[in-house]
DSSP file (Angstrom, degrees, kcal/mol; ACC not computed):
  #  RESIDUE AA STRUCTURE BP1 BP2  ACC     N-H-->O    O-->H-N    N-H-->O    O-->H-N    TCO  KAPPA ALPHA  PHI   PSI    X-CA   Y-CA   Z-CA
    1    1 A M              0   0    0      0, 0.0     2,-0.4     0, 0.0    34,-0.2   0.000 360.0 360.0 360.0 144.7   71.5    8.5 -145.9
    2    2 A T  E     -a   35   0A   0     32,-2.9    34,-2.6    80,-0.0     2,-0.5  -0.858 360.0-150.9 -96.9 130.9   74.3    7.7 -143.5
    3    3 A S  E     -a   36   0A   0     -2,-0.4    81,-1.8    32,-0.2    80,-1.0  -0.893  13.6-174.6-108.7 138.5   73.6    4.9 -141.1
    4    4 A I  E     -ab  37  84A   0     32,-3.0    34,-1.9    -2,-0.5     2,-0.5  -0.995  11.2-168.2-133.0 130.4   75.2    4.8 -137.7
    5    5 A L  E     -ab  38  85A   0     79,-2.5    81,-2.3    -2,-0.4     2,-0.3  -0.950  13.2-152.6-119.8 108.3   75.0    2.1 -135.1
    6    6 A F  E     -ab  39  86A   0     32,-2.3    34,-2.0    -2,-0.5     2,-0.4  -0.626  16.9-160.7 -83.2 140.1   76.3    3.1 -131.6
    7    7 A I  E     +ab  40  87A   0     79,-2.8    81,-0.8    -2,-0.3     2,-0.3  -0.955  22.1 150.0-129.9 135.9   77.7    0.1 -129.5
    8    8 A C  E     -a   41   0A   0     32,-1.6    34,-1.3    -2,-0.4    35,-0.3  -0.849  57.4 -85.1-144.4-171.8   78.4   -0.5 -125.8
    9    9 A H  S    S+     0   0    0     -2,-0.3    34,-2.0    32,-0.2    33,-0.6   0.960 117.6   8.5 -66.3 -52.4   78.4   -3.5 -123.6
   10   10 A G  S    S-     0   0    0     31,-0.2    31,-0.2    32,-0.1    -1,-0.2   0.579  86.5-126.9-109.0  -8.9   74.7   -3.6 -122.6
   11   11 A N  S    S+     0   0    0     29,-0.3    30,-0.1    60,-0.1    28,-0.1   0.813  87.4  92.8  68.6  32.4   72.9   -1.1 -124.8
   12   12 A I  S    S+     0   0    0     39,-0.1    40,-2.8    59,-0.1    43,-0.2   0.565  91.8  19.1-126.3 -18.1   71.3    0.7 -121.7
   13   13 A C  S  > S+     0   0    0     38,-0.2     4,-2.3    42,-0.1     5,-0.2   0.652 124.4  18.2-113.0 -86.5   73.7    3.4 -120.9
   14   14 A R  H  > S+     0   0    0      1,-0.2     4,-2.8     2,-0.2     5,-0.2   0.913 123.2  46.1 -63.4 -49.0   76.4    4.8 -123.4
   15   15 A S  H  > S+     0   0    0      1,-0.2     4,-2.4     2,-0.2    -1,-0.2   0.891 114.7  47.7 -73.6 -35.2   75.2    3.6 -126.7
   16   16 A T  H  > S+     0   0    0      2,-0.2     4,-2.5     1,-0.2     5,-0.3   0.939 112.3  50.0 -67.2 -38.6   71.6    4.7 -126.1
   17   17 A M  H  X S+     0   0    0     -4,-2.3     4,-2.6     1,-0.2    -2,-0.2   0.950 112.5  47.5 -62.0 -42.6   72.8    8.1 -124.8
   18   18 A A  H  X S+     0   0    0     -4,-2.8     4,-2.6     1,-0.2     5,-0.3   0.886 110.9  52.7 -62.8 -38.3   75.0    8.4 -128.0
   19   19 A Q  H  X S+     0   0    0     -4,-2.4     4,-2.2     2,-0.2    -1,-0.2   0.936 114.2  40.2 -62.9 -47.8   72.0    7.4 -130.1
   20   20 A F  H  X S+     0   0    0     -4,-2.5     4,-1.9     2,-0.2    -2,-0.2   0.864 116.8  49.7 -71.0 -35.9   69.6   10.1 -128.6
   21   21 A V  H  X S+     0   0    0     -4,-2.6     4,-2.7    -5,-0.3     5,-0.2   0.924 111.7  47.3 -69.9 -41.8   72.3   12.7 -128.5
   22   22 A F  H  X S+     0   0    0     -4,-2.6     4,-2.8    -5,-0.2     5,-0.2   0.953 112.1  50.6 -60.9 -49.2   73.4   12.2 -132.1
   23   23 A E  H  X S+     0   0    0     -4,-2.2     4,-2.0    -5,-0.3    -1,-0.2   0.909 113.5  45.3 -59.3 -40.2   69.7   12.2 -133.3
   24   24 A E  H  X S+     0   0    0     -4,-1.9     4,-3.3     2,-0.2    -1,-0.2   0.937 111.5  51.1 -67.4 -46.8   69.1   15.5 -131.4
   25   25 A L  H  X S+     0   0    0     -4,-2.7     4,-2.1     1,-0.2    -2,-0.2   0.923 112.2  48.2 -53.9 -48.3   72.3   17.2 -132.6
   26   26 A A  H  <>S+     0   0    0     -4,-2.8     5,-3.1     2,-0.2     6,-0.6   0.888 112.2  49.1 -63.7 -40.1   71.3   16.2 -136.2
   27   27 A R  H ><5S+     0   0    0     -4,-2.0     3,-1.9     4,-0.3     5,-0.2   0.934 110.5  49.9 -65.8 -47.2   67.8   17.6 -135.7
   28   28 A R  H 3<5S+     0   0    0     -4,-3.3    -1,-0.2     1,-0.3    -2,-0.2   0.830 110.3  51.0 -63.0 -29.9   69.0   20.9 -134.3
   29   29 A A  T 3<5S-     0   0    0     -4,-2.1    -1,-0.3    -5,-0.2    -2,-0.2   0.362 116.7-114.4 -87.2   9.4   71.3   21.2 -137.2
   30   30 A G  T < 5S+     0   0    0     -3,-1.9    -3,-0.2    -5,-0.1    -2,-0.1   0.834  91.8 105.2  67.7  34.2   68.5   20.7 -139.7
   31   31 A R    > < +     0   0    0     -5,-3.1     3,-1.8    -6,-0.2     4,-0.3   0.158  30.4 116.8-131.8  13.9   70.2   17.4 -140.8
   32   32 A K  G >  S+     0   0    0     -6,-0.6     3,-1.6     1,-0.3    -5,-0.1   0.871  73.0  59.6 -58.5 -33.6   68.0   14.7 -139.2
   33   33 A D  G 3  S+     0   0    0      1,-0.3    -1,-0.3    -7,-0.1    -2,-0.1   0.509  94.1  68.2 -74.0  -1.7   66.8   13.3 -142.6
   34   34 A E  G <  S+     0   0    0     -3,-1.8   -32,-2.9   -33,-0.1     2,-0.4   0.607  98.1  59.5 -87.9 -14.7   70.5   12.5 -143.5
   35   35 A F  E <   -a    2   0A   0     -3,-1.6     2,-0.5    -4,-0.3   -32,-0.2  -0.927  51.8-163.2-130.0 145.1   70.8    9.8 -140.9
   36   36 A I  E     -a    3   0A   0    -34,-2.6   -32,-3.0    -2,-0.4     2,-0.4  -0.995  30.5-176.6-113.6 122.0   69.6    6.5 -139.7
   37   37 A V  E     +a    4   0A   0     -2,-0.5     2,-0.2   -34,-0.2   -32,-0.2  -0.968  13.9 148.4-128.5 139.7   70.7    5.9 -136.1
   38   38 A D  E     -a    5   0A   0    -34,-1.9   -32,-2.3    -2,-0.4     2,-0.3  -0.834  27.4-137.1-146.3-178.0   70.3    3.0 -133.7
   39   39 A S  E     +a    6   0A   0     -2,-0.2     2,-0.3   -34,-0.2   -32,-0.2  -0.982  18.8 174.0-149.1 157.2   72.3    1.4 -130.9
   40   40 A A  E     -a    7   0A   0    -34,-2.0   -32,-1.6    -2,-0.3   -29,-0.3  -0.913  23.1-115.1-153.3 172.0   73.1   -2.2 -129.8
   41   41 A A  E     -ac   8  73A   0     31,-2.5    33,-2.5    -2,-0.3   -32,-0.2  -0.678   7.9-145.3-111.3 164.0   75.1   -4.2 -127.3
   42   42 A T  S    S+     0   0    0    -34,-1.3     2,-0.2   -33,-0.6   -33,-0.2   0.557  88.9  56.2 -98.0 -14.0   78.0   -6.6 -127.6
   43   43 A S  S    S-     0   0    0    -34,-2.0     3,-0.2   -35,-0.3    -2,-0.2  -0.690  73.7-138.0-113.4 167.1   76.6   -8.7 -124.7
   44   44 A R  S >  S+     0   0    0     -2,-0.2     3,-0.8     1,-0.1   -34,-0.1   0.239  75.7 103.8-100.4   9.0   73.3  -10.4 -124.2
   45   45 A E  T 3  S+     0   0    0      1,-0.2    -1,-0.1   -36,-0.2   -35,-0.1   0.869  88.7  28.4 -66.9 -36.7   73.0   -9.3 -120.5
   46   46 A E  T >  S+     0   0    0    -37,-0.2     3,-2.6    -3,-0.2    25,-0.4   0.232  80.1 151.1-111.3  14.1   70.5   -6.5 -120.8
   47   47 A I  T <  S+     0   0    0     -3,-0.8    25,-0.2     1,-0.3    -3,-0.1  -0.219  73.4  14.2 -53.9 128.1   68.5   -7.7 -123.9
   48   48 A G  T 3  S+     0   0    0     23,-2.5    -1,-0.3     1,-0.3    24,-0.1   0.271  98.8 122.9  95.3 -10.3   64.9   -6.4 -123.7
   49   49 A N    <   -     0   0    0     -3,-2.6    22,-2.6     1,-0.1    -1,-0.3  -0.513  61.5-119.3 -87.4 152.5   65.7   -3.9 -121.0
   50   50 A P        -     0   0    0      0, 0.0    20,-0.2     0, 0.0     3,-0.1  -0.253  49.5 -69.4 -77.9 176.3   65.0   -0.1 -121.3
   51   51 A P        -     0   0    0      0, 0.0   -38,-0.2     0, 0.0   -39,-0.1  -0.321  65.2 -88.6 -66.8 153.2   67.7    2.5 -121.1
   52   52 A H     >  -     0   0    0    -40,-2.8     4,-2.4     1,-0.1     3,-0.4  -0.285  31.7-122.6 -63.9 145.9   69.3    2.9 -117.5
   53   53 A H  H  > S+     0   0    0      1,-0.2     4,-3.1     2,-0.2     5,-0.2   0.832 112.4  60.0 -58.8 -33.7   67.4    5.5 -115.4
   54   54 A G  H  > S+     0   0    0      2,-0.2     4,-2.6     1,-0.2    -1,-0.2   0.901 106.3  46.2 -62.5 -43.2   70.8    7.4 -115.1
   55   55 A T  H  > S+     0   0    0     -3,-0.4     4,-2.7   -43,-0.2     5,-0.3   0.972 114.4  46.9 -60.2 -53.8   70.9    7.8 -118.8
   56   56 A L  H  X S+     0   0    0     -4,-2.4     4,-2.3     1,-0.2    -2,-0.2   0.889 112.8  49.7 -57.1 -42.5   67.3    8.9 -119.0
   57   57 A N  H  X S+     0   0    0     -4,-3.1     4,-2.3     2,-0.2    -1,-0.2   0.960 112.7  46.7 -62.2 -52.0   67.7   11.4 -116.1
   58   58 A K  H  X S+     0   0    0     -4,-2.6     4,-1.6     1,-0.2    -2,-0.2   0.924 113.4  47.7 -56.0 -47.0   70.9   13.0 -117.6
   59   59 A L  H  <>S+     0   0    0     -4,-2.7     5,-3.0     1,-0.2     4,-0.4   0.889 112.8  49.1 -64.6 -38.7   69.3   13.3 -121.0
   60   60 A R  H ><5S+     0   0    0     -4,-2.3     3,-0.8    -5,-0.3    -1,-0.2   0.877 107.8  55.7 -64.6 -36.9   66.1   14.8 -119.5
   61   61 A E  H 3<5S+     0   0    0     -4,-2.3    -1,-0.2     1,-0.2    -2,-0.2   0.839 112.9  40.3 -66.0 -34.2   68.3   17.3 -117.5
   62   62 A V  T 3<5S-     0   0    0     -4,-1.6    -1,-0.2    -5,-0.2    -2,-0.2   0.337 118.0-107.6-100.0   6.3   70.1   18.6 -120.7
   63   63 A G  T < 5 +     0   0    0     -3,-0.8    -3,-0.2    -4,-0.4    -4,-0.1   0.743  67.5 145.5  79.6  23.5   67.0   18.7 -122.8
   64   64 A I      < -     0   0    0     -5,-3.0    -1,-0.2    -6,-0.2    -2,-0.1  -0.830  44.9-131.6 -99.8 123.3   67.7   15.8 -125.1
   65   65 A P        -     0   0    0      0, 0.0     2,-0.3     0, 0.0   -41,-0.1  -0.388  23.5-167.3 -70.6 146.2   64.5   13.9 -126.0
   66   66 A T        -     0   0    0     -2,-0.1     2,-0.3   -10,-0.0   -49,-0.0  -0.805   3.2-164.0-124.6 173.0   64.3   10.1 -125.8
   67   67 A R        -     0   0    0     -2,-0.3   -47,-0.0     1,-0.0     0, 0.0  -0.885  43.6 -56.1-146.1 174.8   61.9    7.5 -127.0
   68   68 A R        +     0   0    0     -2,-0.3     2,-0.3   -18,-0.1    -1,-0.0  -0.273  61.1 164.5 -57.1 135.5   61.1    3.9 -126.3
   69   69 A H        -     0   0    0    -21,-0.1     2,-0.4   -18,-0.1   -53,-0.0  -0.971  22.2-160.8-155.9 139.9   64.1    1.6 -126.8
   70   70 A R        -     0   0    0     -2,-0.3   -23,-0.1   -20,-0.2   -21,-0.1  -0.984  33.4-105.1-125.0 135.8   64.9   -1.9 -125.7
   71   71 A A        +     0   0    0    -22,-2.6   -23,-2.5   -25,-0.4     2,-0.3  -0.298  44.6 172.5 -63.9 141.5   68.4   -3.3 -125.5
   72   72 A R        -     0   0    0    -25,-0.2   -31,-2.5   -24,-0.1     2,-0.4  -0.957  29.5-115.4-143.5 162.9   69.5   -5.6 -128.2
   73   73 A Q  B     -c   41   0A   0     -2,-0.3   -31,-0.2   -33,-0.2   -29,-0.1  -0.817  29.3-119.3-100.9 138.5   72.7   -7.3 -129.4
   74   74 A I        -     0   0    0    -33,-2.5     2,-0.3    -2,-0.4     3,-0.0  -0.437  30.3-146.4 -70.6 151.0   74.4   -6.6 -132.7
   75   75 A T    >   -     0   0    0      1,-0.1     3,-1.4    -2,-0.1     4,-0.3  -0.891  21.3-120.5-117.9 154.1   74.6   -9.6 -135.1
   76   76 A R  G >  S+     0   0    0     -2,-0.3     3,-2.0     1,-0.3     4,-0.3   0.891 110.2  63.3 -50.3 -43.8   77.3  -10.5 -137.6
   77   77 A A  G 3  S+     0   0    0      1,-0.3     3,-0.4     2,-0.1    -1,-0.3   0.739  96.2  57.3 -61.2 -23.4   74.7  -10.4 -140.3
   78   78 A E  G X> S+     0   0    0     -3,-1.4     3,-1.9     1,-0.2     4,-0.6   0.473  73.4 101.1 -90.8   0.0   74.0   -6.7 -139.9
   79   79 A Y  G X4 S+     0   0    0     -3,-2.0     3,-1.2    -4,-0.3    -1,-0.2   0.909  82.9  49.4 -49.7 -45.5   77.5   -5.5 -140.5
   80   80 A G  G 34 S+     0   0    0     -3,-0.4    -1,-0.3    -4,-0.3    -2,-0.1   0.614  98.3  69.9 -68.8 -11.4   76.8   -4.5 -144.0
   81   81 A D  G <4 S+     0   0    0     -3,-1.9     2,-0.4    -4,-0.1    -1,-0.2   0.613  92.7  66.8 -80.5 -15.3   73.6   -2.6 -142.9
   82   82 A W    <<  -     0   0    0     -3,-1.2     3,-0.2    -4,-0.6   -78,-0.1  -0.912  56.2-163.3-119.3 135.0   75.7    0.2 -141.2
   83   83 A D  S    S+     0   0    0    -80,-1.0     2,-0.4    -2,-0.4   -79,-0.2   0.835  91.1  24.2 -73.1 -36.8   78.1    2.8 -142.7
   84   84 A H  E     -b    4   0A   0    -81,-1.8   -79,-2.5     2,-0.0     2,-0.5  -1.000  59.7-170.6-135.7 128.1   79.5    3.4 -139.1
   85   85 A I  E     -bd   5 108A   0     22,-2.3    24,-2.3    -2,-0.4     2,-0.6  -0.979  20.9-167.2-116.2 113.2   79.6    1.1 -136.2
   86   86 A V  E     -bd   6 109A   0    -81,-2.3   -79,-2.8    -2,-0.5    24,-0.2  -0.885   3.9-169.6-118.9 111.4   80.7    3.2 -133.3
   87   87 A Y  E     -bd   7 110A   0     22,-2.4    24,-2.9    -2,-0.6   -79,-0.2  -0.506  20.5-139.3 -99.9 169.3   81.8    1.7 -130.0
   88   88 A M  S    S+     0   0    0    -81,-0.8    33,-2.7    22,-0.2     2,-0.3   0.759  71.1   0.6-100.6 -29.9   82.6    3.2 -126.7
   89   89 A D  S  > S-     0   0    0     31,-0.2     4,-1.9    22,-0.1     3,-0.3  -0.930  77.1 -88.4-152.0 174.5   85.7    1.4 -125.2
   90   90 A S  H  > S+     0   0    0     -2,-0.3     4,-1.8     1,-0.2     5,-0.1   0.796 121.7  56.6 -64.5 -25.8   88.3   -1.3 -125.9
   91   91 A E  H  > S+     0   0    0      2,-0.2     4,-2.3     1,-0.2    -1,-0.2   0.920 107.0  49.7 -68.0 -38.8   86.1   -4.0 -124.3
   92   92 A N  H  > S+     0   0    0     -3,-0.3     4,-3.1     2,-0.2    -2,-0.2   0.879 107.8  53.8 -59.6 -39.5   83.5   -3.1 -126.8
   93   93 A E  H  X S+     0   0    0     -4,-1.9     4,-2.5     2,-0.2    -1,-0.2   0.906 109.1  49.0 -57.4 -43.7   86.1   -3.3 -129.6
   94   94 A W  H  X S+     0   0    0     -4,-1.8     4,-2.0     2,-0.2    -2,-0.2   0.928 111.5  49.6 -61.8 -47.6   87.0   -6.8 -128.4
   95   95 A G  H  X S+     0   0    0     -4,-2.3     4,-2.0     1,-0.2    -2,-0.2   0.879 110.1  50.7 -59.1 -41.6   83.3   -7.8 -128.3
   96   96 A L  H  X S+     0   0    0     -4,-3.1     4,-4.1     2,-0.2     5,-0.4   0.931 108.4  50.8 -59.6 -49.1   82.7   -6.5 -131.8
   97   97 A N  H  X S+     0   0    0     -4,-2.5     4,-1.7     1,-0.2     5,-0.3   0.870 110.6  51.5 -61.4 -36.0   85.6   -8.4 -133.3
   98   98 A R  H  < S+     0   0    0     -4,-2.0    -1,-0.2    -5,-0.2    -2,-0.2   0.915 119.1  35.0 -62.3 -45.3   84.3  -11.5 -131.6
   99   99 A I  H  < S+     0   0    0     -4,-2.0    -2,-0.2    -5,-0.2   -23,-0.2   0.916 127.3  35.0 -79.3 -44.2   80.8  -11.0 -133.1
  100  100 A L  H  < S-     0   0    0     -4,-4.1    -3,-0.2    -5,-0.2    -2,-0.2   0.632  94.7-134.6 -92.4 -12.9   81.7   -9.5 -136.5
  101  101 A H  S  < S-     0   0    0     -4,-1.7    -3,-0.1    -5,-0.4    -4,-0.1   0.918  71.6 -32.7  58.6  47.2   84.9  -11.6 -137.0
  102  102 A G        -     0   0    0     -5,-0.3     3,-0.1    -6,-0.2     0, 0.0  -0.404  66.1 -95.1 105.3 177.4   86.8   -8.4 -138.2
  103  103 A D    >   +     0   0    0     -2,-0.1     3,-1.7     1,-0.1    -1,-0.1  -0.595  41.4 166.6-133.7  66.8   86.1   -5.1 -140.0
  104  104 A P  T 3  S+     0   0    0      0, 0.0    -1,-0.1     0, 0.0    -2,-0.0   0.756  79.4  45.2 -61.5 -20.9   87.0   -5.7 -143.7
  105  105 A D  T 3  S-     0   0    0     -3,-0.1    -3,-0.0     0, 0.0    -2,-0.0   0.389 109.3-116.0-105.1   5.8   85.3   -2.5 -144.8
  106  106 A G  S <  S+     0   0    0     -3,-1.7    -3,-0.0     1,-0.1     0, 0.0   0.870  70.7 134.4  67.5  37.8   86.5   -0.1 -142.2
  107  107 A R        +     0   0    0    -23,-0.1   -22,-2.3   -25,-0.0     2,-0.4   0.721  45.8  86.4 -86.3 -24.9   83.1    0.6 -140.7
  108  108 A V  E     +d   85   0A   0    -24,-0.2     2,-0.3    -5,-0.1   -22,-0.2  -0.644  48.3 152.8 -88.2 128.6   84.1    0.3 -137.0
  109  109 A S  E     -d   86   0A   0    -24,-2.3   -22,-2.4    -2,-0.4     2,-0.4  -0.957  43.7-109.9-144.3 165.6   85.5    3.2 -135.0
  110  110 A R  E >   -d   87   0A   0     -2,-0.3     3,-1.3   -24,-0.2     4,-0.4  -0.791  31.3-124.7 -96.0 139.7   85.6    4.3 -131.4
  111  111 A L  G >  S+     0   0    0    -24,-2.9     3,-1.8    -2,-0.4     4,-0.2   0.911 107.5  48.5 -55.2 -50.9   83.4    7.4 -130.6
  112  112 A L  G >  S+     0   0    0      7,-0.5     3,-1.6     1,-0.3     5,-0.4   0.657  94.4  75.6 -71.5 -11.3   86.2    9.5 -129.1
  113  113 A D  G <  S+     0   0    0     -3,-1.3    -1,-0.3     1,-0.3    -2,-0.2   0.672  85.5  65.4 -69.7 -12.9   88.5    8.8 -132.0
  114  114 A W  G <  S+     0   0    0     -3,-1.8    -1,-0.3    -4,-0.4    -2,-0.2   0.579  99.9  67.2 -79.0 -10.2   86.3   11.2 -133.9
  115  115 A T  S <  S-     0   0    0     -3,-1.6    25,-0.1    -4,-0.2    24,-0.0  -0.466  96.7-107.1-102.5 176.8   87.6   14.0 -131.6
  116  116 A D  S    S+     0   0    0      1,-0.2    -3,-0.1    -2,-0.1    -4,-0.1   0.458 114.0  57.8 -77.9  -3.4   90.9   15.6 -131.0
  117  117 A S  S    S-     0   0    0     -5,-0.4    -1,-0.2     2,-0.1    -3,-0.1  -0.648  79.8-164.1-134.0  73.7   91.1   13.7 -127.7
  118  118 A P        +     0   0    0      0, 0.0     2,-0.3     0, 0.0    -5,-0.1  -0.198  35.0 103.9 -58.8 148.4   90.9    9.9 -128.5
  119  119 A G        -     0   0    0    -31,-0.0    -7,-0.5     2,-0.0     2,-0.3  -0.935  66.7 -56.7 162.4-179.9   90.1    7.6 -125.7
  120  120 A D        -     0   0    0     -2,-0.3     2,-0.6    -8,-0.1   -31,-0.2  -0.637  40.1-125.3 -87.5 145.0   87.4    5.5 -124.0
  121  121 A V        -     0   0    0    -33,-2.7    12,-0.1    -2,-0.3  -107,-0.1  -0.814  38.3-116.9 -85.5 125.4   84.1    6.7 -122.8
  122  122 A A        -     0   0    0     -2,-0.6    14,-0.1     1,-0.1    -1,-0.0  -0.303  23.1-117.4 -63.2 143.6   83.8    5.6 -119.2
  123  123 A D    >>  -     0   0    0      1,-0.2     4,-2.1  -110,-0.0     3,-2.1  -0.714  17.6-160.1 -87.0 109.0   81.0    3.2 -118.4
  124  124 A P  H 3> S+     0   0    0      0, 0.0     4,-1.9     0, 0.0    -1,-0.2   0.673  85.2  76.7 -62.2 -16.0   78.6    4.8 -115.9
  125  125 A W  H 34 S+     0   0    0      1,-0.2     5,-0.0     2,-0.2    -2,-0.0   0.861 110.8  27.0 -59.6 -33.3   77.4    1.4 -115.0
  126  126 A Y  H <4 S+     0   0    0     -3,-2.1    -1,-0.2     3,-0.1    -4,-0.0   0.818 130.6  37.1 -97.0 -34.2   80.6    1.2 -113.0
  127  127 A T  H  < S-     0   0    0     -4,-2.1    -2,-0.2     2,-0.1     3,-0.1   0.774  84.7-143.5 -88.2 -25.2   81.4    4.8 -112.2
  128  128 A G     <  +     0   0    0     -4,-1.9     2,-1.1    -5,-0.3     3,-0.2   0.530  60.5 128.5  73.7   7.0   77.9    6.1 -111.6
  129  129 A D     >  +     0   0    0      1,-0.2     4,-1.6    -6,-0.1    -1,-0.2  -0.700  22.7 163.4-102.0  86.7   79.1    9.3 -113.3
  130  130 A F  H  > S+     0   0    0     -2,-1.1     4,-2.3     1,-0.2    -1,-0.2   0.738  73.5  62.8 -72.6 -24.7   76.5   10.0 -116.0
  131  131 A D  H  > S+     0   0    0      2,-0.2     4,-2.3     1,-0.2    -1,-0.2   0.951 104.9  44.7 -64.8 -49.3   77.8   13.6 -116.2
  132  132 A A  H  > S+     0   0    0      1,-0.2     4,-2.1     2,-0.2     5,-0.2   0.913 114.0  50.7 -61.2 -44.8   81.3   12.6 -117.3
  133  133 A T  H  X S+     0   0    0     -4,-1.6     4,-2.9     1,-0.2     5,-0.3   0.905 109.5  51.1 -62.1 -42.3   79.7   10.0 -119.8
  134  134 A Y  H  X S+     0   0    0     -4,-2.3     4,-3.3     1,-0.2     5,-0.2   0.928 106.9  52.7 -59.7 -47.0   77.5   12.7 -121.2
  135  135 A R  H  X S+     0   0    0     -4,-2.3     4,-2.2     1,-0.2    -1,-0.2   0.897 113.4  43.8 -53.6 -45.9   80.4   15.1 -121.7
  136  136 A D  H  X S+     0   0    0     -4,-2.1     4,-2.5     2,-0.2    -2,-0.2   0.902 114.6  48.5 -67.3 -43.0   82.3   12.4 -123.7
  137  137 A V  H  X S+     0   0    0     -4,-2.9     4,-2.8    -5,-0.2     5,-0.3   0.930 112.1  49.1 -65.5 -40.9   79.3   11.3 -125.7
  138  138 A L  H  X S+     0   0    0     -4,-3.3     4,-3.0    -5,-0.3     5,-0.3   0.967 111.8  49.1 -64.4 -46.6   78.4   14.9 -126.6
  139  139 A A  H  X S+     0   0    0     -4,-2.2     4,-2.5    -5,-0.2     5,-0.2   0.954 115.0  45.2 -55.7 -52.6   82.1   15.7 -127.7
  140  140 A G  H  X S+     0   0    0     -4,-2.5     4,-2.5     1,-0.2    -1,-0.2   0.903 114.4  46.6 -60.1 -46.5   82.1   12.5 -129.8
  141  141 A C  H  X S+     0   0    0     -4,-2.8     4,-2.7     2,-0.2    -1,-0.2   0.878 111.7  50.5 -63.6 -42.2   78.8   13.1 -131.4
  142  142 A E  H  X S+     0   0    0     -4,-3.0     4,-2.2    -5,-0.3    -2,-0.2   0.943 113.8  47.1 -60.3 -49.0   79.5   16.8 -132.1
  143  143 A A  H  X S+     0   0    0     -4,-2.5     4,-1.8    -5,-0.3    -2,-0.2   0.908 112.6  48.7 -57.9 -48.0   82.8   15.7 -133.8
  144  144 A M  H  X S+     0   0    0     -4,-2.5     4,-1.6     1,-0.2    -2,-0.2   0.931 110.5  50.1 -62.3 -50.3   81.2   13.0 -135.7
  145  145 A L  H  < S+     0   0    0     -4,-2.7     3,-0.3     1,-0.2    -1,-0.2   0.902 109.7  51.1 -57.3 -41.2   78.4   15.1 -137.0
  146  146 A A  H  < S+     0   0    0     -4,-2.2    -1,-0.2     1,-0.2    -2,-0.2   0.866 111.3  48.3 -60.1 -39.6   80.8   17.8 -138.1
  147  147 A K  H  <        0   0    0     -4,-1.8    -1,-0.2     1,-0.2    -2,-0.2   0.648 360.0 360.0 -79.4 -19.4   82.9   15.3 -140.0
  148  148 A L     <        0   0    0     -4,-1.6    -1,-0.2    -3,-0.3    -2,-0.2   0.429 360.0 360.0 -93.4 360.0   80.0   13.7 -141.7
């Protein structure tokens, strides 16, 4: 099995969206048993909170099932537990480096770097644009699933 941990700042918008989107894409492709997927934050700000209502509304709108989730922060100790630790933007990269103290095994990548259009996934916490975030997350997850 391939283990994937999606990362964003608070673990209530982008990383949970990526987790649920990737899980559903893998299920639709008949590959759900190939992956273990979770999500976490680089910050402690939202620990224990459910996914943002904008994330849940967008996923509901496009037919992506969700389940109970509470925000949590990644720990240095779990670095070796994941084949891929996939972050959303350069701020998340900085936070991961602070927490993990580097990436000696090359497990860490940015979601949109899996696509032909590398870049950051905009944070809908600030933009309010969950549609744009979903388009980026979907593109990244589709590319990642195809390459795995």
